[in-house]
C-alpha positions in Angstrom: 23.4 -159.3 207.7 22.9 -155.8 206.4 25.1 -153.2 207.9 24.1 -149.5 208.2 26.6 -146.7 208.6 26.2 -144.6 211.7 28.0 -141.6 213.2 26.6 -141.4 216.7 29.4 -143.3 218.4 32.0 -141.4 216.5 30.6 -138.1 217.7 30.4 -139.3 221.3 34.0 -140.6 221.1 35.4 -137.4 219.6 33.6 -135.3 222.2 34.9 -137.5 225.1 38.4 -137.3 223.5 38.4 -133.5 223.6 37.0 -133.4 227.2 39.5 -136.1 228.4 42.5 -134.4 226.9 41.6 -131.0 228.5 40.9 -132.8 231.8 44.1 -134.8 231.8 46.4 -131.8 230.8 44.8 -129.6 233.5 44.9 -132.3 236.2 48.6 -133.1 235.3 49.6 -129.5 235.7 47.7 -129.0 239.0 46.8 -131.8 241.3 49.2 -134.4 239.9 52.1 -132.0 240.1 51.2 -131.4 243.8 51.0 -135.2 244.3 54.6 -135.5 243.1 55.8 -133.0 245.7 53.8 -134.9 248.4 55.5 -138.1 247.1 58.9 -136.6 247.7 57.9 -135.8 251.3 56.5 -139.3 251.7 59.8 -140.9 250.5 61.7 -138.8 253.0 59.4 -139.8 255.9 59.8 -143.5 254.9 63.6 -143.1 254.9 63.4 -141.7 258.4 61.2 -144.5 259.6 63.6 -147.1 258.1 66.6 -145.4 259.7 64.9 -145.4 263.2 63.9 -149.0 262.9 67.5 -149.9 261.9 68.7 -147.9 264.9 70.9 -145.6 262.7 68.9 -142.6 263.8 66.5 -141.4 266.5 63.1 -139.8 266.4 59.4 -140.2 267.2 58.5 -143.3 265.3 54.8 -143.1 266.1 54.6 -139.5 264.9 56.4 -140.4 261.7 54.1 -143.4 261.0 51.1 -141.1 261.4 52.7 -138.6 259.1 53.3 -141.4 256.6 49.7 -142.4 256.6 48.5 -138.8 256.2 50.9 -138.1 253.3 49.9 -141.4 251.6 46.2 -140.5 251.8 46.9 -137.0 250.5 49.0 -138.3 247.6 46.3 -140.7 246.6 43.6 -138.0 246.6 45.8 -135.7 244.5 46.5 -138.5 242.0 42.9 -139.4 241.3 41.8 -136.5 239.0 44.7 -137.2 236.6 44.1 -140.9 236.7 40.4 -140.4 236.0 41.3 -138.2 233.1 43.7 -140.7 231.5 41.2 -143.5 232.0 38.5 -141.5 230.2 41.1 -140.7 227.5 41.8 -144.4 226.9 38.0 -145.1 226.7 37.5 -142.2 224.4 40.2 -143.4 222.0 38.5 -146.9 221.8 35.1 -145.4 221.3 36.5 -143.2 218.5 38.1 -146.1 216.8 34.8 -148.1 217.0 32.9 -145.0 215.8 35.2 -144.7 212.8 34.5 -148.3 212.0 30.8 -147.8 212.2 31.0 -144.7 210.1 33.2 -146.3 207.4 32.1 -150.0 207.4 28.7 -149.9 209.0 27.1 -151.5 212.0 24.8 -154.6 212.0 21.1 -153.9 212.7 20.4 -153.6 216.3 19.3 -156.8 218.0 17.4 -157.5 221.2 19.7 -157.2 224.3 20.9 -160.5 225.6 20.0 -160.2 229.3 21.8 -163.5 230.1 25.0 -162.3 228.6 24.8 -158.8 230.2 24.1 -160.4 233.6 27.0 -162.8 233.4 29.3 -160.0 232.2 28.3 -157.9 235.3 28.9 -160.9 237.6 32.4 -161.5 236.0 33.3 -157.8 236.3 32.4 -157.9 240.0 34.5 -161.1 240.5 37.4 -159.4 238.7 37.1 -156.5 241.2 36.9 -158.8 244.2 39.8 -160.9 242.9 42.1 -157.9 242.8 40.8 -155.6 245.6 40.5 -158.2 248.3 42.9 -161.0 247.3 46.2 -159.4 246.7 49.7 -159.1 248.3 51.3 -155.7 247.8 55.0 -155.4 246.8 56.3 -151.9 247.5 58.9 -150.7 244.9 60.1 -147.2 245.9 57.2 -144.8 246.0 55.2 -147.3 243.7 54.0 -150.8 244.2 53.0 -154.0 242.3 51.0 -157.0 243.6 50.2 -160.7 243.4 46.5 -161.0 242.9 43.6 -163.2 241.6 42.0 -160.7 239.3 43.4 -162.1 236.1 41.8 -165.5 236.9 38.4 -164.0 236.4 39.5 -161.8 233.4 40.4 -165.0 231.6 37.4 -166.9 232.8 35.1 -164.1 231.6 36.6 -164.4 228.0 36.1 -168.2 228.1 32.5 -167.9 229.1 31.4 -164.8 227.2 33.8 -164.4 224.3 36.5 -161.8 223.7 34.4 -158.7 223.4 32.1 -159.1 226.5 34.8 -161.0 228.5 37.4 -158.3 227.8 35.0 -155.5 228.8 34.1 -157.4 232.0 37.7 -157.8 232.9 38.7 -154.3 231.9 35.8 -152.7 233.9 36.2 -154.8 237.0 39.9 -154.5 237.3 39.9 -150.8 236.4 37.3 -150.1 239.2 39.7 -152.1 241.5 42.5 -149.8 240.7 40.4 -146.6 241.0 39.2 -147.6 244.5 42.6 -148.6 245.9 46.1 -147.3 246.1 46.7 -148.4 242.5 44.6 -145.5 241.1 47.4 -144.3 238.7 47.5 -147.7 237.1 43.8 -147.7 236.1 44.3 -146.4 232.5 46.9 -149.1 231.8 44.8 -151.7 233.4 41.8 -151.0 231.3 43.8 -151.3 228.1 45.7 -154.5 229.0 42.8 -156.4 230.6 40.6 -155.6 227.5 43.4 -157.0 225.3 43.7 -160.1 227.5 40.0 -160.8 227.0 40.2 -160.2 223.3 43.1 -162.6 222.9 41.7 -165.4 225.0 38.3 -165.0 223.2 40.0 -165.0 219.8 41.9 -168.2 220.5 39.1 -170.0 222.4 36.1 -169.1 220.2 37.4 -168.0 216.8 40.2 -170.5 216.4 39.1 -173.5 218.5 35.3 -172.8 218.5 35.3 -173.7 222.1 31.5 -173.4 222.8 30.7 -176.0 220.1 30.3 -179.7 221.0 33.7 -181.3 221.2 35.4 -184.2 223.0 36.5 -183.5 226.6 40.1 -183.8 225.6 39.7 -181.2 222.8 37.8 -178.8 225.2 40.6 -179.2 227.9 43.4 -178.6 225.4 41.6 -175.6 223.8 40.9 -174.0 227.2 44.5 -174.3 228.4 45.9 -173.0 225.1 43.5 -170.0 225.1 44.5 -169.2 228.7 48.2 -169.5 227.9 47.8 -167.1 224.9 46.2 -164.4 227.0 48.6 -164.7 229.8 51.7 -164.8 227.6 50.6 -161.5 226.1 50.2 -160.1 229.6 53.6 -161.3 230.8 55.3 -159.4 227.9 53.0 -156.4 227.7 52.4 -155.5 231.4 56.0 -154.7 232.3 56.8 -153.2 228.9 53.7 -151.0 228.7 54.0 -150.2 232.4 57.6 -149.0 232.1 56.8 -146.4 229.4 53.5 -145.5 231.0 55.0 -144.8 234.4 58.0 -142.9 232.9 56.3 -140.8 230.3 52.7 -140.3 231.5 53.3 -140.4 235.3 56.8 -138.9 235.4 58.2 -141.7 237.5 62.1 -141.6 237.4 63.6 -144.0 235.0 65.5 -146.0 237.7 62.2 -146.6 239.6 60.3 -147.4 236.4 62.9 -149.9 235.5 62.9 -151.5 238.9 59.1 -151.6 238.9 59.1 -153.2 235.5 61.5 -156.0 236.8 59.3 -156.6 239.8 56.2 -156.5 237.6 57.7 -159.2 235.4 57.9 -161.5 238.5 54.4 -160.7 239.8 52.9 -160.9 236.4 54.4 -164.3 235.7 53.2 -165.7 239.0 49.7 -164.2 238.4 49.7 -165.6 234.9 50.5 -169.2 236.1 47.8 -169.0 238.7 45.3 -167.6 236.2 46.0 -170.3 233.6 45.6 -173.1 236.2 42.6 -171.6 238.1 40.7 -170.3 235.1 41.0 -173.6 233.2 39.8 -175.6 236.2 36.9 -173.2 236.8 35.8 -173.2 233.1 36.0 -177.0 232.8 34.0 -177.4 236.0 31.4 -174.7 235.1 30.9 -175.7 231.4 28.7 -178.8 232.1 26.9 -177.2 235.0 26.0 -174.1 232.9 24.8 -176.3 230.0 22.6 -178.3 232.3 21.1 -175.2 233.8 20.5 -173.4 230.5 22.9 -170.6 231.3 25.7 -171.6 228.9 26.5 -168.8 226.4 26.8 -170.1 222.9 29.6 -167.8 221.6 30.1 -169.8 218.4 27.1 -171.4 216.6 26.6 -175.1 217.3 27.4 -177.6 214.6 27.7 -181.3 214.2 29.9 -182.8 216.9 33.5 -183.5 215.8 
C-alpha cells in the first residue's frame, strides 16, 4: 500500500508538547506545591486519629475525621492540574513520535472508519473504567495508596479482541479516566503509558506472533490466548512498581522511603491483579470468540488463511 508523508500530526504533537510542558511546570510550582503542604497536614491529622483510636492520646475524634475528609478533598483538587498537565505531556510525546514516523516514513492512505472496531473500543474503554473505579480495594500506603482491581482484565481482553493498537488505546483511555475521576488522579500519566504498553504487548503476542484471529484448533487458540495474557501481565508486574517508584519520587516528589514502600506494596497488588487478569481475560475471550463470530461482530485483526 502506498504511503504518503504527512506533517499534520507532528505539528499537533509539538504544539501540545509545548503547552503541556508549560502547564505542568506552572501547576507543579503552584497548586501541586500547595497540595504537598496540605498532605503534610493530612498526615498529622491521620496520626492524631490513630493515637486517639489506640488510646495513647485524647481529642475530638469526630472533628478530626471531618478535618481529614476536608483535607483529603482539598489535596485531591490541588493535585488535579499537575496530573492533567502530565497526562497531556505523555500523550503529546506519543503523538510527536507518531508524527515523526508519518513525516519520515509516511502514512498509508486513509481508509473508511471501521465503526464496529470503534464501537467495541469505546465499550472496552468503558469496561476498563468500571473495572477500576467500581471494583477495587484500596490499600493505603502512607499518604499514597495502591489497589486490587479488575481494570486490567478488560485491558487485556480489549487487546485480544481488537489488537494491540486499538486494545491498548481502549485500556489506556478507560483506566486513565478512572484515575482522573478518583483519588488516584496523580497516577493517571503513569497509567496511560503502562496500560497502552500492556495492550501493545498482548496484541503483539496474540495477533502478530500467534495470529490469534485466524482459524485454529481450540487447543491452539487456548494456548495462544493464555500466553498472550501472561506476556502482557508479566510486563506489568515488572514495570508498574519500577516505573511507579521513579515516577512518584522524581515527578511527584514523594519521599524515597514512601516511594520504596509503595513500590513493594504495588508489587503485591500488581501480581494479584495480573493473576486475576490472566485467568478472567482468557475465560472471557474464549467464551466470547465463538459468540462474536456467530453474530458477525468478530474483529478479524489478522487476515484469515487456510485452517492449520
